[in-house]
C-alpha positions in Angstrom: 26.8 -4.2 10.7 23.8 -3.3 9.1 20.3 -4.4 9.7 17.5 -3.7 6.7 13.8 -4.3 7.8 11.3 -4.4 5.0 8.2 -4.0 6.7 5.9 -1.6 5.1 5.6 0.8 7.8 7.4 4.5 8.0 10.8 4.8 9.4 11.1 1.0 10.1 14.9 1.2 10.6 14.6 3.5 13.6 11.4 1.6 14.8 13.3 -1.5 14.8 16.3 -0.2 16.4 14.2 1.1 19.2 12.3 -2.2 19.8 15.8 -4.1 19.7 17.1 -1.4 22.4 14.0 -1.9 24.6 14.2 -5.8 24.7 18.0 -5.4 25.3 17.0 -3.4 28.4 14.0 -5.4 29.5 16.2 -8.6 29.3 19.1 -7.1 31.5 21.5 -7.3 28.7 25.0 -5.8 29.7 25.4 -2.1 29.2 28.4 -2.9 27.0 26.1 -4.7 24.5 23.6 -1.8 24.4 26.3 0.4 23.5 27.6 -1.9 20.7 24.3 -2.0 19.2 24.3 1.8 19.2 27.8 2.3 18.0 28.2 -0.4 15.7 24.9 -1.7 14.3 23.1 0.6 11.7 19.4 0.0 11.4 18.4 1.1 7.9 14.9 2.2 6.7 13.8 0.4 3.6 11.1 0.1 1.1 9.8 -2.8 -0.9 7.9 -2.4 -4.0 6.6 -5.6 -5.7 3.4 -7.0 -6.1 3.5 -10.9 -4.9 0.5 -13.3 -4.9 -0.4 -16.7 -4.7 -1.1 -18.4 -8.2 -4.7 -19.1 -8.9 -6.0 -22.4 -7.5 -6.5 -24.1 -10.9 -2.8 -23.3 -11.7 -1.1 -24.3 -8.6 -0.7 -28.1 -9.6 0.5 -27.3 -13.2 3.1 -25.0 -11.6 4.3 -27.8 -9.0 4.5 -30.1 -11.8 6.7 -27.5 -14.1 9.0 -26.9 -10.9 9.2 -30.6 -10.0 8.4 -30.2 -6.5 5.5 -29.4 -4.1 5.4 -25.9 -2.6 2.5 -24.9 -0.3 4.0 -21.3 -0.3 4.1 -20.9 -4.0 4.2 -17.2 -5.1 3.8 -15.4 -8.5 5.6 -12.0 -8.7 5.4 -9.3 -11.2 8.4 -8.0 -13.4 8.6 -4.8 -11.7 10.5 -4.5 -8.4 12.0 -1.9 -6.3 13.9 -1.9 -3.0 15.0 1.2 -1.6 17.4 1.4 1.2 18.1 4.4 3.3 21.8 4.7 3.8 24.8 6.4 3.0 25.5 4.8 -0.4 29.1 4.3 -0.3 29.1 2.7 3.4 26.5 0.2 2.7 27.8 -0.5 -0.9 31.0 -1.4 0.9 29.2 -4.3 2.9 26.5 -5.0 0.6 27.8 -4.8 -2.9 24.7 -5.8 -5.0 24.6 -4.5 -8.4 20.8 -4.4 -9.7 18.8 -2.0 -11.4 16.0 -2.8 -8.7 18.2 -2.0 -5.7 18.5 1.5 -4.8 20.8 3.2 -2.0 20.1 6.7 -1.1 20.5 8.9 2.0 16.8 9.7 2.0 13.8 7.2 0.6 10.8 9.3 1.5 10.2 10.1 -2.3 10.0 6.3 -2.9 8.3 5.8 0.0 5.5 8.3 -0.5 5.3 7.3 -4.2 4.2 3.8 -3.3 2.1 4.6 -0.1 0.0 7.0 -2.0 -0.2 6.0 -5.6 -0.1 2.1 -5.1 -1.2 1.2 -1.5 -3.9 4.1 -1.0 -5.2 3.3 -4.3 -5.5 -0.4 -3.1 -7.3 0.5 0.2 -9.7 2.9 -1.1 -10.8 0.6 -3.9 -10.9 -2.5 -1.8 -14.6 -2.1 -0.2 -16.2 -0.8 -3.3 -14.9 -3.8 -5.4 -16.0 -6.3 -2.7 -19.2 -4.8 -2.5 -19.6 -5.1 -6.1 -18.7 -8.8 -6.3 -15.5 -8.2 -8.0 -12.7 -10.4 -6.9 -9.4 -9.2 -8.3 -7.7 -6.1 -9.1 -7.1 -7.4 -12.6 -10.9 -7.7 -13.1 -11.5 -4.3 -11.7 -9.4 -2.6 -14.4 -11.6 -3.9 -17.0 -15.0 -3.5 -15.0 -17.1 -1.1 -16.8 -17.6 1.3 -13.8 -14.6 0.4 -11.4 -12.0 0.9 -13.9 -13.2 4.5 -14.3 -13.4 5.2 -10.5 -9.8 4.1 -10.3 -8.2 6.2 -12.9 -10.4 9.3 -11.3 -9.1 8.1 -7.9 -5.4 9.0 -9.0 -6.6 12.3 -10.3 -7.8 13.3 -6.8 -4.9 11.7 -5.1 -1.9 13.1 -7.1 -2.6 16.9 -6.2 -3.1 15.8 -2.5 0.4 14.7 -2.2 3.8 16.6 -2.3 5.1 14.3 -5.3 6.3 16.1 -8.4 3.2 16.0 -10.6 4.8 14.5 -13.8 6.7 12.0 -11.7 3.3 11.1 -9.9 1.4 10.9 -13.1 4.1 8.7 -14.9 4.2 6.3 -11.7 0.1 6.1 -11.8 0.4 5.2 -15.4 2.8 2.3 -14.6 0.6 1.4 -11.8 -2.5 0.9 -13.7 -0.5 -1.2 -16.0 0.7 -3.3 -13.1 -2.8 -3.8 -11.7 -4.0 -5.0 -15.0 -1.0 -7.7 -15.2 -2.9 -10.7 -16.6 -0.5 -13.2 -14.6 -1.6 -11.9 -11.1 -4.4 -13.2 -9.3 -4.4 -10.3 -6.4 -7.8 -10.7 -4.5 -9.5 -7.9 -3.0 -10.4 -9.8 0.2 -6.6 -10.2 0.9 -5.9 -6.2 0.4 -8.9 -5.6 2.8 -7.0 -7.3 5.6 -6.6 -4.7 8.5 -8.6 -2.5 6.3 -9.5 0.1 9.0 -5.8 0.8 10.0 -4.7 0.8 6.4 -7.3 3.3 5.5 -6.3 5.5 8.6 -2.6 5.4 7.3 -2.8 5.3 3.6 -5.8 7.3 2.6 -7.1 9.7 5.2 -3.8 11.9 5.2 -5.0 12.7 1.2 -8.2 14.0 2.3 -9.1 17.8 2.0 -12.7 17.8 1.3 -12.1 20.0 -1.8 -13.0 18.4 -5.1 -12.7 14.9 -4.0 -16.0 13.1 -4.6 -14.0 9.6 -5.5 -12.3 9.6 -2.1 -15.5 10.4 -0.4 -17.3 7.5 -2.2 -14.2 5.6 -1.1 -14.8 6.4 2.4 -18.5 5.8 2.3 -17.8 2.1 1.1 -14.9 1.9 3.7 -17.5 2.8 6.6 -20.1 0.3 5.1 -17.8 -2.6 4.6 -16.0 -2.3 7.9 -19.1 -0.9 9.8 -16.8 1.7 11.8 -18.2 4.9 12.8 -17.6 8.1 10.8 -15.3 9.1 13.6 -13.0 6.6 12.6 -11.6 8.7 9.7 -9.9 10.9 12.1 -8.9 14.5 11.0 -11.1 13.7 7.9 -14.2 13.3 10.1 -13.9 17.0 11.0 -13.8 18.4 7.5 -17.7 19.2 7.0 -17.6 19.0 3.2 -16.0 15.7 3.4 -18.4 14.4 6.0 -21.6 15.5 4.1 -20.3 14.1 0.7 -19.3 10.6 2.5 -22.7 10.5 4.4 -24.5 11.1 1.1 -22.4 8.4 -0.6 -23.3 6.1 2.2 -26.9 6.5 1.6 -26.8 6.2 -2.1 -25.0 2.8 -1.5 -27.3 1.6 0.8 -30.2 2.4 -1.5 -28.8 1.9 -4.9 -25.9 -0.3 -4.4 -22.3 0.2 -5.8 -23.3 -0.1 -9.3 -26.0 2.9 -8.8 -23.3 4.8 -6.8 -20.8 4.4 -9.5 -23.3 5.5 -12.2 -23.9 8.8 -10.2 -20.1 9.5 -9.7 
């Protein structure tokens, strides 16, 4: 049996396996059952990459009329999609013989996970506070904003060298992500993206921070701290990098005095 979780956390397969084993032990499941779990059930890590949003409120009724039924959970999905599953490809394909260009089986999906985490999720999380403080509602609107659009492009230039991804592959994916962000059919709201902002920033953005030549990441951190009202120490390791903390503190003062547009004008 193969179990494939899709939650966006690293190593979601082994983590789910540990949780199931713990629950089995806590509820006094027979030893044979736990042995069967270990021997016969494969928990495979996986990654899903697709932006899915709710439709704009003014389009919901028209879409329901087109479909012919009411749907309170109606969603709109972009054309791009990827489902990467970590397993022996031959073994998984024997029980899950799906044929799709969007589904990928590989012994190691680290590359795909890091690519999405750093070049899509991290950019979302780094930009959300600035966009919200600027009164920009959606990602699409940010891509044509006179100042935020440039900030997002510069953010990619700072993030790519901070990853272990091959530079050419990373730049190509970043260009593709910018196109996805500009999708006119997606109403991707920054207020939704900013849910659990503190934890997301710690996981997605902080590991990218080195403090050397990263003014846009420092501005993103400053907006994040103002937006969440979190202390500088919440940035973890990044808070112990003198150059970065000095730049972040300076940007916080600029944001407090001149607002987002004033800060972006100086960026």
